[in-house]
Backbone as a ProteinNet text record, in pm:
[ID]
protein_1_A
[PRIMARY]
MGPLGRIDAGFLSFLRQLADEPGAGRLVVRNFLLDEGVVADRAESYRGSGAAAAHPGRADWGAAHGKYLQQQVFLDRPAEGTPAELSQDEED
[TERTIARY]
91	12.9	66.5	49.7	148.3	62.6	167.5	70.8	-70	-150.9	-250.4	-353.7	-326	-422.3	-369	-252.3	-215	-308.1	-343.3	-336.4	-561.5	-598.9	-758.7	-832.8	-880.9	-890.2	-1009.8	-1102.4	-1257.8	-1249.8	-1160.6	-1088.5	-1105.7	-979.4	-956.8	-1051.8	-1145.3	-1215.4	-1337.4	-1364.9	-1447.7	-1424.9	-1274.7	-1169.6	-1194.3	-1191.1	-1199.2	-1327.5	-1475.8	-1525.8	-1593.9	-1541.4	-1544.5	-1494.8	-1406.8	-1311.1	-1379.8	-1470.9	-1535.7	-1644.7	-1705	-1842.8	-1820.9	-1884.9	-1888.4	-1823	-1803.4	-1758.2	-1599.5	-1597.4	-1422.7	-1371.7	-1467.3	-1424.5	-1323.1	-1384.5	-1266.2	-1188.4	-1141.9	-993.2	-938.3	-934.8	-923.3	-909.4	-983.8	-1008.8	-929.6	-908.8	-769.6	-577.5	-581.5	-482.1	-468.3	-567.4	-511.7	-501.1	-555.3	-501.7	-414.6	-319.3	-224.5	-97.5	-98.9	-42	86.9	187.1	341.3	411.6	360.7	458.7	387.5	261.9	276.1	380.6	408.3	524.3	363.9	467	376.1	349.1	370.2	373.8	242.1	288.6	127.9	47	32.7	-82.7	-153.1	-54.6	-99	-172.4	-156.2	-206.8	-347.4	-341.3	-409.6	-576.5	-549	-624	-636.7	-573.3	-621.6	-727.9	-727.9	-832.6	-938.9	-974.1	-1076.8	-1098.3	-1031.1	-1015.4	-1030.7	-990.2	-934.7	-992.3	-1149.7	-1276.9	-1348.8	-1409.3	-1540.1	-1652.5	-1644.1	-1731	-1888.3	-1986.2	-2116.1	-2082.1	-2028.6	-1992.3	-2002.8	-1930.5	-1841.1	-1819.2	-1958.6	-1947.4	-1941.1	-1932.7	-1881	-1679.4	-1729.7	-1553.5	-1477	-1535.6	-1488.6	-1519.7	-1637.2	-1578.9	-1470.8	-1429.8	-1376.8	-1209.8	-1209.5	-1088.2	-1075.6	-1168.6	-1165.4	-1121.2	-1169.9	-1152.2	-1036.8	-901.5	-828.2	-708.3	-721.3	-663.5	-651.6	-765.4	-754.6	-721.7	-711.5	-600.4	-476.8	-432.2	-316.8	-234.3	-234.9	-205.1	-194.4	-317.7	-302	-227.5	-129.7	-25.5	-148.8	-123	-245.9	-87.8	-172.4	-151.2	-156.5	-48.4	33.8	-202.3	-181.2	-299.6	-252	-140.5	-121.9	60.8	31.9	82.6	123.8	220.4	266.4	327.9	358.3	440.9	585.9	663.7	800.2	928.2	880.3	896	843.7	886.6	887.1	942.5	912.4	966	987.8	1150.2	1216.8	1165.4	1164.7	1119.9	1050.9	940.6	765.6	763.9	727.2	722.1	604.3	511.7	406.3	390.1
-160.5	10.7	132.8	253.1	312.2	427.9	579.1	711.9	742.8	674.3	730.6	642.4	472.2	432.6	465	522.5	563.3	697.9	792.2	912.9	938.4	843	853.3	711.4	670.6	511.5	548.9	673.3	670.9	640.9	741	719.3	532.3	509.6	322.2	230.9	273	202.3	224	295.8	398.4	277.7	329	253.4	82.1	-8.3	-141.6	-156.5	-55.8	-101.6	-87.4	29	47.6	-59.4	-107.3	-200.9	-331.5	-405.1	-520.6	-498.7	-315.8	-340	-403.4	-410.6	-484.2	-308.4	-296.2	-238.1	-207.1	-112.9	-92.1	18.5	84.4	193.2	131.8	-29.5	-64.6	-85.2	-78.2	-57.3	32	141.8	307.9	286.7	234.7	193	113.3	-16.3	-78.2	17.7	107.6	167	238.5	276.3	405	283.9	190.2	109	52.8	31.9	27.8	130.4	186.7	348.5	382.1	259.4	189.8	401.1	443.2	545.3	653	684.1	798.6	894.1	972.3	1051.3	1103.5	1081.5	1124.5	1226.3	1374.2	1470.8	1519.2	1423.7	1459.5	1373	1267.8	1238.5	1306.4	1417.8	1466.9	1555.8	1634	1697.6	1686.9	1573.3	1495.7	1497.3	1437.4	1466.9	1625	1646.9	1841.3	1870.5	1836.6	1911	1858.7	1724.2	1686.8	1576.1	1572.7	1412.9	1260.8	1275.2	1162.1	1144.8	1096.2	1142.4	970.7	964.1	895.7	937.5	951.5	1051	948.5	1010.5	927.9	774.6	783	794.8	806.7	639.4	687.3	781.3	902.1	966.7	1121.4	1134.7	1217	1214.9	1130.6	1082.8	1126.9	1107.1	1102.3	1267	1348.4	1473.9	1574.2	1448.8	1538.4	1531.8	1405.7	1343	1467	1423.1	1554.2	1707.6	1821.3	1916.5	1888.4	1781.4	1834.6	1811.9	1694.4	1766.1	1818.6	1926.3	2039.3	2096.4	2171.6	2244.7	2203.9	2058.6	2063.8	2004	1892.9	1832.6	1864	1857.8	1906.9	2060.7	2037.8	2196.2	2285.9	2373.2	2472.3	2435.1	2474	2430.6	2571.6	2539	2668.5	2601.9	2739.9	2738.6	2603.7	2602.1	2477.1	2417.7	2279.5	2229.9	2149.9	2107.2	2056.1	2191.5	2183.7	2294.8	2293.2	2372.7	2346.8	2290.9	2331.6	2258.4	2243.6	2223.2	2225.4	2272.7	2358.5	2436.7	2372.4	2403	2291.3	2374.9	2497.2	2571.6	2616.1	2525.8	2502	2421.2	2450.6	2306.5	2169	2251.6	2164.5	2114.2
24.1	27	-44.1	-91.3	-109.7	2.2	-15.2	38.9	42.8	-109.5	-72.2	5.6	-10.5	118.5	246.4	300.1	406.6	461.9	405.1	449	487.5	448.6	447.2	492.8	598.4	647.4	525.5	529.6	468.2	346.1	308.3	111.9	80.1	164.1	168.7	167.5	232.2	284.3	154.2	144.4	-12	-122.8	-129.3	-244.4	-260.2	-121.5	-168.5	-167.8	-178.3	-112.5	-342	-429.9	-503.5	-579.7	-560.6	-637.6	-660.9	-626.6	-625.3	-677.8	-752.9	-773.2	-913	-1034.7	-1177.7	-1292.8	-1342.7	-1415.1	-1433.4	-1538.1	-1588.2	-1511	-1455.7	-1345.6	-1229.7	-1215.9	-1120.3	-1089.6	-1258	-1287.3	-1262.7	-1252.6	-1208	-1060.9	-975.9	-887.1	-770.8	-831.5	-858.7	-849	-960.2	-920.9	-813.5	-781.8	-660.9	-551	-506	-382.1	-429.1	-560.8	-596.1	-553.7	-647.5	-619.9	-577.5	-612.9	-565.1	-656.8	-687.1	-780.4	-722.1	-636.7	-645.3	-484.5	-481.5	-393.7	-286.8	-203.1	-22.5	-58.8	-124.6	-152.7	-231.5	-321	-378	-367.5	-281.5	-186.5	-72.4	-61.2	37.6	-7.1	-148	-211	-235.5	-252.6	-304.8	-175.4	-90.8	45.5	65.7	37.3	84.3	8.2	-141.2	-187.3	-191.5	-98.2	-118.2	-188.4	-274.9	-330.2	-318.1	-201.6	-83.3	60.2	1.5	130.8	101.3	166.1	194.5	100.6	-34.8	-146.3	-105.5	-161.2	-101.4	-218.6	-334.2	-442.8	-594	-643.4	-757.4	-834.6	-851.3	-1002.5	-868.7	-703	-633	-661.2	-646.8	-649.9	-796.1	-912.1	-977.5	-1041.2	-988.4	-1016.4	-903.6	-807.2	-764	-786.9	-855	-903.1	-1013.5	-1139.7	-1220	-1195.6	-1093.8	-1047.2	-1025.4	-926	-876.6	-1048	-1066.1	-1250.4	-1322.5	-1277.6	-1372.7	-1305.6	-1189.7	-1082.7	-1048.5	-1038.5	-1004.6	-1106.6	-1235.6	-1283.9	-1412.1	-1474.1	-1619.6	-1613.8	-1736.5	-1793.5	-1882.9	-1862.4	-1909.3	-2109.1	-2159.9	-2324.1	-2414	-2449.5	-2601.8	-2702.6	-2755.6	-2860.6	-2977.8	-2987.1	-3089.3	-3036	-3038.8	-3012.2	-2834.5	-2842.6	-2639.1	-2617.6	-2515.4	-2414.8	-2479.9	-2464.1	-2528.9	-2431.3	-2286.6	-2156.8	-2068.9	-1961.6	-1827.5	-1727.9	-1630.2	-1588.2	-1447.6	-1440.5	-1307	-1218.1	-1173.2	-1034.9	-1027.9	-1052.5	-975.2	-912.6	-787.2	-688.1	-747	-780.9	-841.8	-921.1
[MASK]
++++++++++++++++++++++++++++++++++++++++++++++++++++++++++++++++++++++++++++++++++++++++++++

């Protein structure tokens, strides 16, 4: 179990419940349960955003996860092409 599984017991329980539900979405959930490549700082920012919590259901978690990705992960792109370079000076 990586850092995501240690940051919130309710979130861990929520993930385990979703992992047993039928459908393709359970594979995403299982990746969160494995989370070997997630660094502790990223896990903490995920928790701090409210995405790592015991949500009422998959759709609620999906909305929180999508919001986190938009705010913390996805890079702003230029009008055409990919970003020329990533800044090594930015913390996030």
